[in-house]
C-alpha positions as semicolon CSV with decimal commas, in nm:
position;residue;x (nm);y (nm);z (nm)
1;X;-0,026;-0,003;0,017
2;X;0,286;0,221;0,059
3;X;0,424;0,197;-0,246
4;X;0,102;0,277;-0,436
5;X;0,087;0,615;-0,190
6;X;0,484;0,680;-0,287
7;X;0,380;0,626;-0,689
8;X;0,105;0,865;-0,667
9;X;0,310;1,115;-0,489
10;X;0,581;1,086;-0,747
11;X;0,344;1,091;-1,061
12;X;0,163;1,406;-0,914
13;X;0,504;1,594;-0,883
14;X;0,616;1,464;-1,212
15;X;0,298;1,612;-1,351
16;X;0,340;1,935;-1,128
17;X;0,676;1,976;-1,290
18;X;0,497;2,004;-1,646
19;X;0,279;2,303;-1,589
20;X;0,171;2,290;-1,982
21;X;0,084;1,938;-1,994
22;X;0,258;1,581;-1,979
23;X;0,141;1,273;-2,197
24;X;0,116;0,922;-2,025
25;X;0,419;0,796;-2,195
26;X;0,646;1,062;-2,082
27;X;0,541;1,024;-1,742
28;X;0,619;0,652;-1,731
29;X;0,966;0,744;-1,870
30;X;0,983;0,970;-1,587
31;X;0,894;0,712;-1,337
32;X;1,204;0,567;-1,437
33;X;1,116;0,208;-1,351
34;X;0,916;-0,089;-1,499
35;X;0,583;0,007;-1,402
36;X;0,271;-0,107;-1,621
37;X;0,105;0,129;-1,828
38;X;-0,225;0,022;-1,702
39;X;-0,090;0,109;-1,339
40;X;-0,016;0,456;-1,438
41;X;-0,328;0,504;-1,597
42;X;-0,511;0,356;-1,301
43;X;-0,297;0,590;-1,091
44;X;-0,299;0,896;-1,292
45;X;-0,725;0,825;-1,276
46;X;-0,716;0,844;-0,899
47;X;-0,490;1,141;-0,889
48;X;-0,786;1,318;-1,140
49;X;-1,056;1,214;-0,941
50;X;-0,929;1,345;-0,638
51;X;-0,859;1,693;-0,810
52;X;-0,491;1,695;-0,782
53;X;-0,459;1,693;-1,144
54;X;-0,619;1,775;-1,473
55;X;-0,676;1,542;-1,765
56;X;-0,719;1,752;-2,113
57;X;-0,800;1,540;-2,453
58;X;-0,906;1,194;-2,492
59;X;-0,734;0,827;-2,549
60;X;-0,367;0,872;-2,669
61;X;-0,404;1,208;-2,711
62;X;-0,483;1,290;-2,329
63;X;-0,218;1,490;-2,106
64;X;-0,213;1,591;-1,759
65;X;-0,124;1,891;-1,588
66;X;-0,104;2,007;-1,206
67;X;-0,480;2,189;-1,163
68;X;-0,479;2,565;-1,114
69;X;-0,242;2,631;-1,400
70;X;-0,420;2,734;-1,685
71;X;-0,717;3,006;-1,758
72;X;-0,969;2,780;-1,812
73;X;-0,949;2,537;-1,498
74;X;-1,217;2,556;-1,322
75;X;-1,053;2,664;-1,005
76;X;-0,897;2,948;-1,183
77;X;-1,213;3,194;-1,097
78;X;-1,300;3,071;-0,737
79;X;-0,953;3,005;-0,566
80;X;-0,706;2,727;-0,649
81;X;-0,846;2,499;-0,366
82;X;-1,189;2,577;-0,464
83;X;-1,344;2,542;-0,106
84;X;-1,169;2,858;0,033
85;X;-1,403;3,140;0,050
86;X;-1,232;3,471;-0,012
87;X;-1,339;3,837;0,088
88;X;-1,416;4,109;-0,136
89;X;-1,075;4,263;-0,077
90;X;-0,903;3,894;-0,135
91;X;-1,112;3,880;-0,455
92;X;-0,944;4,252;-0,551
93;X;-0,601;4,124;-0,455
94;X;-0,636;3,816;-0,661
95;X;-0,754;4,014;-0,968
96;X;-0,478;4,221;-0,919
97;X;-0,183;3,974;-0,902
98;X;-0,321;3,827;-1,222
99;X;-0,259;4,116;-1,420
100;X;0,032;4,108;-1,627
101;X;0,323;4,274;-1,426
102;X;0,376;4,552;-1,652
103;X;0,034;4,637;-1,600
104;X;0,088;4,665;-1,207
105;X;0,168;4,994;-1,033
106;X;0,514;4,963;-0,831
107;X;0,520;4,992;-0,472
108;X;0,782;5,050;-0,235
109;X;0,906;4,864;0,057
110;X;0,785;5,029;0,417
111;X;1,044;4,863;0,705
112;X;0,777;5,054;0,945
113;X;0,517;4,838;0,889
114;X;0,687;4,504;0,940
115;X;0,891;4,675;1,261
116;X;0,601;4,757;1,430
117;X;0,477;4,390;1,466
118;X;0,534;4,255;1,793
119;X;0,538;3,841;1,827
120;X;0,213;3,720;2,074
121;X;0,114;4,115;2,116
122;X;-0,008;4,282;1,805
123;X;-0,196;4,094;1,533
124;X;-0,303;4,228;1,157
125;X;-0,576;4,002;1,137
126;X;-0,891;4,056;1,348
127;X;-1,000;3,804;1,591
128;X;-1,265;3,654;1,344
129;X;-1,026;3,654;1,048
130;X;-0,802;3,458;1,273
131;X;-1,060;3,177;1,403
132;X;-1,175;3,169;1,047
133;X;-0,809;3,065;0,924
134;X;-0,773;2,831;1,184
135;X;-1,075;2,613;1,100
136;X;-0,992;2,636;0,730
137;X;-0,682;2,492;0,779
138;X;-0,769;2,222;1,058
139;X;-0,721;1,910;0,892
140;X;-0,971;1,707;1,089
141;X;-1,098;1,668;1,425
142;X;-0,821;1,563;1,657
143;X;-1,062;1,320;1,859
144;X;-0,990;1,052;1,595
145;X;-0,770;0,708;1,693
146;X;-0,381;0,811;1,647
147;X;-0,328;0,571;1,363
148;X;-0,641;0,703;1,161
149;X;-0,521;1,065;1,236
150;X;-0,171;0,994;1,149
151;X;-0,277;0,866;0,811
152;X;-0,515;1,133;0,728
153;X;-0,205;1,365;0,778
154;X;0,019;1,192;0,601
155;X;-0,162;1,146;0,299
156;X;-0,244;1,572;0,313
157;X;0,151;1,600;0,320
158;X;0,188;1,401;0,026
159;X;-0,012;1,573;-0,192
160;X;0,110;1,921;-0,044
161;X;0,438;1,776;-0,114
162;X;0,304;1,711;-0,433
């Protein structure tokens, strides 16, 4: 089982390294070992179903790319994860950052902004914002048995690393 998880993580890393897309034979070559083509296809389907990668095209013309790297991706308009709600200000920042660099207005560095922060004394976010981020960032309830909790953390880590 650990071998399958490792293979999924390696495939996700390979696909992530090719934002414009990569075909199945190239993925098989990049794995560098004798993994049956059907196994690679099955793993690609798992990663596609989980939303880690996106499939474009059909049959032998299919190419796989990481989610969030193309304008036509369904997560491009709603956020990379798709389930993190953004405020109106957050949506404005995202739209601004997506502009070409030459269209953005340069801004200077304000060292006073950073030097005014005192760890554990001052905060740049409100209590409600920090609580919302804490809730979004919590992986799973901590009341689960230790083995189950560790497996969920490992699964998330593998996805995040990929």
